[in-house]
PDB file of the backbone (N, CA, C, O) and the ligand in Angstrom, with CONECT records:
HET     ZN  A 101       1
ATOM      1  N   MET A   1       0.831  -1.210   0.000  1.00  0.00           N
ATOM      2  CA  MET A   1       0.000   0.000   0.000  1.00  0.00           C
ATOM      3  C   MET A   1       0.865   1.259   0.000  1.00  0.00           C
ATOM      4  O   MET A   1       1.678   1.481   0.897  1.00  0.00           O
ATOM      5  N   ALA A   2       0.674   2.027  -0.975  1.00  0.00           N
ATOM      6  CA  ALA A   2       1.487   3.233  -1.054  1.00  0.00           C
ATOM      7  C   ALA A   2       0.613   4.460  -0.926  1.00  0.00           C
ATOM      8  O   ALA A   2      -0.295   4.699  -1.722  1.00  0.00           O
ATOM      9  N   GLU A   3       0.906   5.199   0.062  1.00  0.00           N
ATOM     10  CA  GLU A   3       0.129   6.425   0.241  1.00  0.00           C
ATOM     11  C   GLU A   3       0.879   7.609  -0.345  1.00  0.00           C
ATOM     12  O   GLU A   3       2.017   7.879   0.041  1.00  0.00           O
ATOM     13  N   GLU A   4       0.273   8.290  -1.242  1.00  0.00           N
ATOM     14  CA  GLU A   4       0.946   9.402  -1.921  1.00  0.00           C
ATOM     15  C   GLU A   4       0.427  10.736  -1.403  1.00  0.00           C
ATOM     16  O   GLU A   4       0.102  11.641  -2.171  1.00  0.00           O
ATOM     17  N   THR A   5       0.362  10.828  -0.131  1.00  0.00           N
ATOM     18  CA  THR A   5      -0.150  12.075   0.434  1.00  0.00           C
ATOM     19  C   THR A   5       0.976  13.047   0.747  1.00  0.00           C
ATOM     20  O   THR A   5       0.748  14.236   0.972  1.00  0.00           O
ATOM     21  N   ALA A   6       2.201  12.519   0.757  1.00  0.00           N
ATOM     22  CA  ALA A   6       3.332  13.381   1.100  1.00  0.00           C
ATOM     23  C   ALA A   6       3.904  14.045  -0.147  1.00  0.00           C
ATOM     24  O   ALA A   6       5.102  13.979  -0.427  1.00  0.00           O
ATOM     25  N   ASP A   7       3.022  14.672  -0.868  1.00  0.00           N
ATOM     26  CA  ASP A   7       3.442  15.286  -2.125  1.00  0.00           C
ATOM     27  C   ASP A   7       4.101  16.645  -1.893  1.00  0.00           C
ATOM     28  O   ASP A   7       4.692  17.218  -2.808  1.00  0.00           O
ATOM     29  N   GLN A   8       4.000  17.145  -0.697  1.00  0.00           N
ATOM     30  CA  GLN A   8       4.538  18.483  -0.434  1.00  0.00           C
ATOM     31  C   GLN A   8       6.055  18.472  -0.330  1.00  0.00           C
ATOM     32  O   GLN A   8       6.698  19.522  -0.324  1.00  0.00           O
ATOM     33  N   THR A   9       6.618  17.274  -0.248  1.00  0.00           N
ATOM     34  CA  THR A   9       8.074  17.194  -0.135  1.00  0.00           C
ATOM     35  C   THR A   9       8.736  17.446  -1.484  1.00  0.00           C
ATOM     36  O   THR A   9       9.956  17.578  -1.589  1.00  0.00           O
ATOM     37  N   LYS A  10       7.905  17.508  -2.495  1.00  0.00           N
ATOM     38  CA  LYS A  10       8.422  17.758  -3.830  1.00  0.00           C
ATOM     39  C   LYS A  10       9.086  19.146  -3.879  1.00  0.00           C
ATOM     40  O   LYS A  10       8.622  20.096  -3.250  1.00  0.00           O
ATOM     41  N   VAL A  11      10.152  19.229  -4.622  1.00  0.00           N
ATOM     42  CA  VAL A  11      10.848  20.509  -4.710  1.00  0.00           C
ATOM     43  C   VAL A  11      10.104  21.450  -5.636  1.00  0.00           C
ATOM     44  O   VAL A  11       9.873  21.162  -6.810  1.00  0.00           O
ATOM     45  N   ILE A  12       9.746  22.557  -5.077  1.00  0.00           N
ATOM     46  CA  ILE A  12       9.040  23.543  -5.888  1.00  0.00           C
ATOM     47  C   ILE A  12      10.039  24.519  -6.486  1.00  0.00           C
ATOM     48  O   ILE A  12      10.896  25.068  -5.794  1.00  0.00           O
ATOM     49  N   LYS A  13       9.907  24.714  -7.755  1.00  0.00           N
ATOM     50  CA  LYS A  13      10.887  25.569  -8.424  1.00  0.00           C
ATOM     51  C   LYS A  13      10.422  27.014  -8.477  1.00  0.00           C
ATOM     52  O   LYS A  13      10.157  27.566  -9.544  1.00  0.00           O
ATOM     53  N   VAL A  14      10.335  27.591  -7.334  1.00  0.00           N
ATOM     54  CA  VAL A  14      10.011  29.010  -7.284  1.00  0.00           C
ATOM     55  C   VAL A  14      11.055  29.712  -6.437  1.00  0.00           C
ATOM     56  O   VAL A  14      11.661  29.117  -5.547  1.00  0.00           O
ATOM     57  N   HIS A  15      11.247  30.939  -6.718  1.00  0.00           N
ATOM     58  CA  HIS A  15      12.228  31.706  -5.962  1.00  0.00           C
ATOM     59  C   HIS A  15      11.514  32.569  -4.933  1.00  0.00           C
ATOM     60  O   HIS A  15      10.355  32.954  -5.089  1.00  0.00           O
ATOM     61  N   LYS A  16      12.252  32.848  -3.894  1.00  0.00           N
ATOM     62  CA  LYS A  16      11.682  33.695  -2.861  1.00  0.00           C
ATOM     63  C   LYS A  16      12.308  35.073  -2.978  1.00  0.00           C
ATOM     64  O   LYS A  16      13.530  35.220  -3.003  1.00  0.00           O
ATOM     65  N   CYS A  17      11.470  36.051  -3.048  1.00  0.00           N
ATOM     66  CA  CYS A  17      11.975  37.407  -3.132  1.00  0.00           C
ATOM     67  C   CYS A  17      12.706  37.753  -1.836  1.00  0.00           C
ATOM     68  O   CYS A  17      12.125  37.656  -0.755  1.00  0.00           O
ATOM     69  N   PRO A  18      13.971  38.153  -1.933  1.00  0.00           N
ATOM     70  CA  PRO A  18      14.759  38.472  -0.742  1.00  0.00           C
ATOM     71  C   PRO A  18      14.277  39.735  -0.050  1.00  0.00           C
ATOM     72  O   PRO A  18      14.665  40.012   1.085  1.00  0.00           O
ATOM     73  N   ILE A  19      13.452  40.483  -0.713  1.00  0.00           N
ATOM     74  CA  ILE A  19      12.982  41.738  -0.135  1.00  0.00           C
ATOM     75  C   ILE A  19      11.700  41.540   0.646  1.00  0.00           C
ATOM     76  O   ILE A  19      11.631  41.858   1.834  1.00  0.00           O
ATOM     77  N   CYS A  20      10.692  41.018  -0.016  1.00  0.00           N
ATOM     78  CA  CYS A  20       9.397  40.891   0.643  1.00  0.00           C
ATOM     79  C   CYS A  20       9.091  39.445   1.009  1.00  0.00           C
ATOM     80  O   CYS A  20       8.117  39.171   1.711  1.00  0.00           O
ATOM     81  N   GLY A  21       9.916  38.527   0.539  1.00  0.00           N
ATOM     82  CA  GLY A  21       9.740  37.137   0.923  1.00  0.00           C
ATOM     83  C   GLY A  21       8.641  36.430   0.161  1.00  0.00           C
ATOM     84  O   GLY A  21       8.279  35.294   0.467  1.00  0.00           O
ATOM     85  N   LYS A  22       8.118  37.119  -0.834  1.00  0.00           N
ATOM     86  CA  LYS A  22       7.062  36.519  -1.629  1.00  0.00           C
ATOM     87  C   LYS A  22       7.647  35.514  -2.599  1.00  0.00           C
ATOM     88  O   LYS A  22       8.752  35.688  -3.112  1.00  0.00           O
ATOM     89  N   LEU A  23       6.892  34.469  -2.839  1.00  0.00           N
ATOM     90  CA  LEU A  23       7.345  33.504  -3.813  1.00  0.00           C
ATOM     91  C   LEU A  23       7.187  34.091  -5.203  1.00  0.00           C
ATOM     92  O   LEU A  23       6.178  34.722  -5.518  1.00  0.00           O
ATOM     93  N   THR A  24       8.189  33.876  -6.022  1.00  0.00           N
ATOM     94  CA  THR A  24       8.131  34.453  -7.347  1.00  0.00           C
ATOM     95  C   THR A  24       8.860  33.601  -8.357  1.00  0.00           C
ATOM     96  O   THR A  24       9.886  32.991  -8.056  1.00  0.00           O
ATOM     97  N   ASP A  25       8.322  33.567  -9.544  1.00  0.00           N
ATOM     98  CA  ASP A  25       9.033  32.892 -10.624  1.00  0.00           C
ATOM     99  C   ASP A  25       9.293  33.904 -11.739  1.00  0.00           C
ATOM    100  O   ASP A  25       9.528  33.564 -12.898  1.00  0.00           O
ATOM    101  N   ASN A  26       9.237  35.135 -11.328  1.00  0.00           N
ATOM    102  CA  ASN A  26       9.486  36.212 -12.273  1.00  0.00           C
ATOM    103  C   ASN A  26      10.902  36.123 -12.787  1.00  0.00           C
ATOM    104  O   ASN A  26      11.855  36.158 -12.008  1.00  0.00           O
ATOM    105  N   LYS A  27      11.045  36.010 -14.072  1.00  0.00           N
ATOM    106  CA  LYS A  27      12.383  35.841 -14.629  1.00  0.00           C
ATOM    107  C   LYS A  27      13.026  37.175 -14.946  1.00  0.00           C
ATOM    108  O   LYS A  27      14.247  37.275 -15.075  1.00  0.00           O
ATOM    109  N   THR A  28      12.205  38.189 -15.070  1.00  0.00           N
ATOM    110  CA  THR A  28      12.735  39.490 -15.449  1.00  0.00           C
ATOM    111  C   THR A  28      13.490  40.135 -14.306  1.00  0.00           C
ATOM    112  O   THR A  28      14.569  40.698 -14.487  1.00  0.00           O
ATOM    113  N   TYR A  29      12.905  40.043 -13.138  1.00  0.00           N
ATOM    114  CA  TYR A  29      13.493  40.742 -11.998  1.00  0.00           C
ATOM    115  C   TYR A  29      14.083  39.762 -10.989  1.00  0.00           C
ATOM    116  O   TYR A  29      14.295  40.099  -9.825  1.00  0.00           O
ATOM    117  N   ARG A  30      14.336  38.573 -11.446  1.00  0.00           N
ATOM    118  CA  ARG A  30      14.933  37.572 -10.585  1.00  0.00           C
ATOM    119  C   ARG A  30      16.160  38.143  -9.888  1.00  0.00           C
ATOM    120  O   ARG A  30      16.908  38.864 -10.548  1.00  0.00           O
ATOM    121  N   PRO A  31      16.428  37.888  -8.634  1.00  0.00           N
ATOM    122  CA  PRO A  31      15.581  37.027  -7.793  1.00  0.00           C
ATOM    123  C   PRO A  31      14.437  37.773  -7.128  1.00  0.00           C
ATOM    124  O   PRO A  31      13.811  37.262  -6.198  1.00  0.00           O
ATOM    125  N   PHE A  32      14.170  38.956  -7.593  1.00  0.00           N
ATOM    126  CA  PHE A  32      13.100  39.732  -6.977  1.00  0.00           C
ATOM    127  C   PHE A  32      11.777  39.434  -7.655  1.00  0.00           C
ATOM    128  O   PHE A  32      11.743  38.883  -8.756  1.00  0.00           O
ATOM    129  N   CYS A  33      10.694  39.799  -6.999  1.00  0.00           N
ATOM    130  CA  CYS A  33       9.376  39.484  -7.531  1.00  0.00           C
ATOM    131  C   CYS A  33       8.921  40.578  -8.469  1.00  0.00           C
ATOM    132  O   CYS A  33       8.052  40.364  -9.313  1.00  0.00           O
ATOM    133  N   SER A  34       9.511  41.755  -8.320  1.00  0.00           N
ATOM    134  CA  SER A  34       9.056  42.857  -9.148  1.00  0.00           C
ATOM    135  C   SER A  34      10.134  43.921  -9.211  1.00  0.00           C
ATOM    136  O   SER A  34      11.120  43.869  -8.476  1.00  0.00           O
ATOM    137  N   LYS A  35       9.939  44.872 -10.086  1.00  0.00           N
ATOM    138  CA  LYS A  35      10.908  45.951 -10.220  1.00  0.00           C
ATOM    139  C   LYS A  35      11.011  46.746  -8.926  1.00  0.00           C
ATOM    140  O   LYS A  35      12.076  47.246  -8.565  1.00  0.00           O
ATOM    141  N   ARG A  36       9.894  46.848  -8.247  1.00  0.00           N
ATOM    142  CA  ARG A  36       9.874  47.607  -7.011  1.00  0.00           C
ATOM    143  C   ARG A  36      10.850  47.016  -5.995  1.00  0.00           C
ATOM    144  O   ARG A  36      11.639  47.730  -5.376  1.00  0.00           O
ATOM    145  N   CYS A  37      10.777  45.702  -5.842  1.00  0.00           N
ATOM    146  CA  CYS A  37      11.662  45.062  -4.878  1.00  0.00           C
ATOM    147  C   CYS A  37      13.102  45.159  -5.351  1.00  0.00           C
ATOM    148  O   CYS A  37      14.014  45.292  -4.535  1.00  0.00           O
ATOM    149  N   ALA A  38      13.313  45.096  -6.641  1.00  0.00           N
ATOM    150  CA  ALA A  38      14.662  45.243  -7.166  1.00  0.00           C
ATOM    151  C   ALA A  38      15.192  46.634  -6.851  1.00  0.00           C
ATOM    152  O   ALA A  38      16.363  46.810  -6.516  1.00  0.00           O
ATOM    153  N   ASP A  39      14.315  47.606  -6.965  1.00  0.00           N
ATOM    154  CA  ASP A  39      14.701  48.978  -6.656  1.00  0.00           C
ATOM    155  C   ASP A  39      14.995  49.131  -5.173  1.00  0.00           C
ATOM    156  O   ASP A  39      15.927  49.832  -4.780  1.00  0.00           O
ATOM    157  N   VAL A  40      14.200  48.475  -4.366  1.00  0.00           N
ATOM    158  CA  VAL A  40      14.404  48.547  -2.924  1.00  0.00           C
ATOM    159  C   VAL A  40      15.780  48.001  -2.569  1.00  0.00           C
ATOM    160  O   VAL A  40      16.506  48.573  -1.756  1.00  0.00           O
ATOM    161  N   ASP A  41      16.116  46.889  -3.195  1.00  0.00           N
ATOM    162  CA  ASP A  41      17.415  46.281  -2.922  1.00  0.00           C
ATOM    163  C   ASP A  41      18.524  47.213  -3.359  1.00  0.00           C
ATOM    164  O   ASP A  41      19.528  47.374  -2.665  1.00  0.00           O
ATOM    165  N   LEU A  42      18.336  47.819  -4.503  1.00  0.00           N
ATOM    166  CA  LEU A  42      19.331  48.758  -5.007  1.00  0.00           C
ATOM    167  C   LEU A  42      19.475  49.928  -4.049  1.00  0.00           C
ATOM    168  O   LEU A  42      20.579  50.394  -3.767  1.00  0.00           O
ATOM    169  N   GLY A  43      18.338  50.388  -3.558  1.00  0.00           N
ATOM    170  CA  GLY A  43      18.365  51.485  -2.606  1.00  0.00           C
ATOM    171  C   GLY A  43      19.105  51.112  -1.341  1.00  0.00           C
ATOM    172  O   GLY A  43      19.823  51.931  -0.766  1.00  0.00           O
ATOM    173  N   ASN A  44      18.929  49.865  -0.903  1.00  0.00           N
ATOM    174  CA  ASN A  44      19.628  49.415   0.289  1.00  0.00           C
ATOM    175  C   ASN A  44      21.128  49.496   0.090  1.00  0.00           C
ATOM    176  O   ASN A  44      21.876  49.857   0.999  1.00  0.00           O
ATOM    177  N   TRP A  45      21.542  49.162  -1.090  1.00  0.00           N
ATOM    178  CA  TRP A  45      22.981  49.210  -1.391  1.00  0.00           C
ATOM    179  C   TRP A  45      23.495  50.628  -1.211  1.00  0.00           C
ATOM    180  O   TRP A  45      24.517  50.858  -0.566  1.00  0.00           O
ATOM    181  N   PHE A  46      22.788  51.548  -1.777  1.00  0.00           N
ATOM    182  CA  PHE A  46      23.228  52.941  -1.699  1.00  0.00           C
ATOM    183  C   PHE A  46      23.189  53.421  -0.264  1.00  0.00           C
ATOM    184  O   PHE A  46      24.098  54.106   0.205  1.00  0.00           O
ATOM    185  N   ASN A  47      22.125  53.053   0.425  1.00  0.00           N
ATOM    186  CA  ASN A  47      21.968  53.502   1.802  1.00  0.00           C
ATOM    187  C   ASN A  47      23.070  52.962   2.699  1.00  0.00           C
ATOM    188  O   ASN A  47      23.480  53.609   3.662  1.00  0.00           O
ATOM    189  N   GLN A  48      23.531  51.794   2.373  1.00  0.00           N
ATOM    190  CA  GLN A  48      24.566  51.198   3.208  1.00  0.00           C
ATOM    191  C   GLN A  48      25.950  51.682   2.815  1.00  0.00           C
ATOM    192  O   GLN A  48      26.953  51.261   3.391  1.00  0.00           O
ATOM    193  N   GLY A  49      25.998  52.551   1.850  1.00  0.00           N
ATOM    194  CA  GLY A  49      27.260  53.178   1.512  1.00  0.00           C
ATOM    195  C   GLY A  49      28.202  52.301   0.728  1.00  0.00           C
ATOM    196  O   GLY A  49      29.423  52.419   0.837  1.00  0.00           O
ATOM    197  N   TYR A  50      27.632  51.428  -0.056  1.00  0.00           N
ATOM    198  CA  TYR A  50      28.491  50.618  -0.892  1.00  0.00           C
ATOM    199  C   TYR A  50      29.180  51.505  -1.925  1.00  0.00           C
ATOM    200  O   TYR A  50      28.566  52.383  -2.531  1.00  0.00           O
ATOM    201  N   VAL A  51      30.452  51.252  -2.101  1.00  0.00           N
ATOM    202  CA  VAL A  51      31.184  52.062  -3.060  1.00  0.00           C
ATOM    203  C   VAL A  51      31.149  51.394  -4.425  1.00  0.00           C
ATOM    204  O   VAL A  51      31.541  50.239  -4.589  1.00  0.00           O
ATOM    205  N   ILE A  52      30.682  52.132  -5.369  1.00  0.00           N
ATOM    206  CA  ILE A  52      30.611  51.598  -6.717  1.00  0.00           C
ATOM    207  C   ILE A  52      31.982  51.681  -7.373  1.00  0.00           C
ATOM    208  O   ILE A  52      32.674  52.695  -7.289  1.00  0.00           O
ATOM    209  N   GLU A  53      32.336  50.631  -8.001  1.00  0.00           N
ATOM    210  CA  GLU A  53      33.648  50.556  -8.606  1.00  0.00           C
ATOM    211  C   GLU A  53      33.885  51.732  -9.561  1.00  0.00           C
ATOM    212  O   GLU A  53      33.049  52.046 -10.408  1.00  0.00           O
ATOM    213  N   GLY A  54      35.016  52.353  -9.402  1.00  0.00           N
ATOM    214  CA  GLY A  54      35.365  53.444 -10.304  1.00  0.00           C
ATOM    215  C   GLY A  54      34.848  54.782  -9.826  1.00  0.00           C
ATOM    216  O   GLY A  54      35.097  55.819 -10.440  1.00  0.00           O
ATOM    217  N   LYS A  55      34.117  54.743  -8.709  1.00  0.00           N
ATOM    218  CA  LYS A  55      33.581  55.998  -8.199  1.00  0.00           C
ATOM    219  C   LYS A  55      34.037  56.195  -6.764  1.00  0.00           C
ATOM    220  O   LYS A  55      33.739  55.375  -5.896  1.00  0.00           O
ATOM    221  N   ALA A  56      34.737  57.245  -6.519  1.00  0.00           N
ATOM    222  CA  ALA A  56      35.168  57.513  -5.153  1.00  0.00           C
ATOM    223  C   ALA A  56      34.065  58.244  -4.416  1.00  0.00           C
ATOM    224  O   ALA A  56      33.408  59.121  -4.977  1.00  0.00           O
ATOM    225  N   PRO A  57      33.863  57.887  -3.174  1.00  0.00           N
ATOM    226  CA  PRO A  57      32.817  58.555  -2.391  1.00  0.00           C
ATOM    227  C   PRO A  57      33.139  60.024  -2.174  1.00  0.00           C
ATOM    228  O   PRO A  57      34.218  60.382  -1.700  1.00  0.00           O
ATOM    229  N   VAL A  58      32.187  60.855  -2.527  1.00  0.00           N
ATOM    230  CA  VAL A  58      32.408  62.290  -2.362  1.00  0.00           C
ATOM    231  C   VAL A  58      32.020  62.670  -0.946  1.00  0.00           C
ATOM    232  O   VAL A  58      30.868  62.524  -0.538  1.00  0.00           O
ATOM    233  N   ASP A  59      32.982  63.149  -0.221  1.00  0.00           N
ATOM    234  CA  ASP A  59      32.741  63.410   1.191  1.00  0.00           C
ATOM    235  C   ASP A  59      32.764  64.901   1.490  1.00  0.00           C
ATOM    236  O   ASP A  59      32.304  65.346   2.541  1.00  0.00           O
ATOM    237  N   GLU A  60      33.292  65.643   0.575  1.00  0.00           N
ATOM    238  CA  GLU A  60      33.405  67.067   0.844  1.00  0.00           C
ATOM    239  C   GLU A  60      32.391  67.851   0.028  1.00  0.00           C
ATOM    240  O   GLU A  60      32.182  67.582  -1.155  1.00  0.00           O
ATOM    241  N   GLU A  61      31.784  68.793   0.658  1.00  0.00           N
ATOM    242  CA  GLU A  61      30.780  69.569  -0.032  1.00  0.00           C
ATOM    243  C   GLU A  61      31.284  70.979  -0.318  1.00  0.00           C
ATOM    244  O   GLU A  61      30.531  71.859  -0.737  1.00  0.00           O
ATOM    245  N   GLU A  62      32.545  71.159  -0.086  1.00  0.00           N
ATOM    246  CA  GLU A  62      33.096  72.486  -0.339  1.00  0.00           C
ATOM    247  C   GLU A  62      33.391  72.660  -1.823  1.00  0.00           C
ATOM    248  O   GLU A  62      33.931  71.763  -2.471  1.00  0.00           O
ATOM    249  N   SER A  63      33.050  73.767  -2.323  1.00  0.00           N
ATOM    250  CA  SER A  63      33.361  74.039  -3.714  1.00  0.00           C
ATOM    251  C   SER A  63      34.611  74.910  -3.792  1.00  0.00           C
ATOM    252  O   SER A  63      34.829  75.792  -2.962  1.00  0.00           O
ATOM    253  N   GLU A  64      35.404  74.645  -4.783  1.00  0.00           N
ATOM    254  CA  GLU A  64      36.656  75.389  -4.874  1.00  0.00           C
ATOM    255  C   GLU A  64      36.438  76.787  -5.418  1.00  0.00           C
ATOM    256  O   GLU A  64      37.394  77.550  -5.559  1.00  0.00           O
TER     257      GLU A  64
HETATM  258 ZN    ZN A 101       9.324  41.235  -3.578  1.00  0.00          ZN2+
END
């Protein structure tokens, strides 16, 4: 007797949005669910002061 009720153990091929945690299979904004979440992630990068390659952080506001 084989009971096939444990079907939930099957691997589901969906991605989880790292921003909102929503399941998504959106291929355009992977791994995000939408452009909004992608933008949020990008914003987090800037907010955390990540230095973009080739760009030195401008710290002085004095004009010559
Ligand atoms: Zn999301």
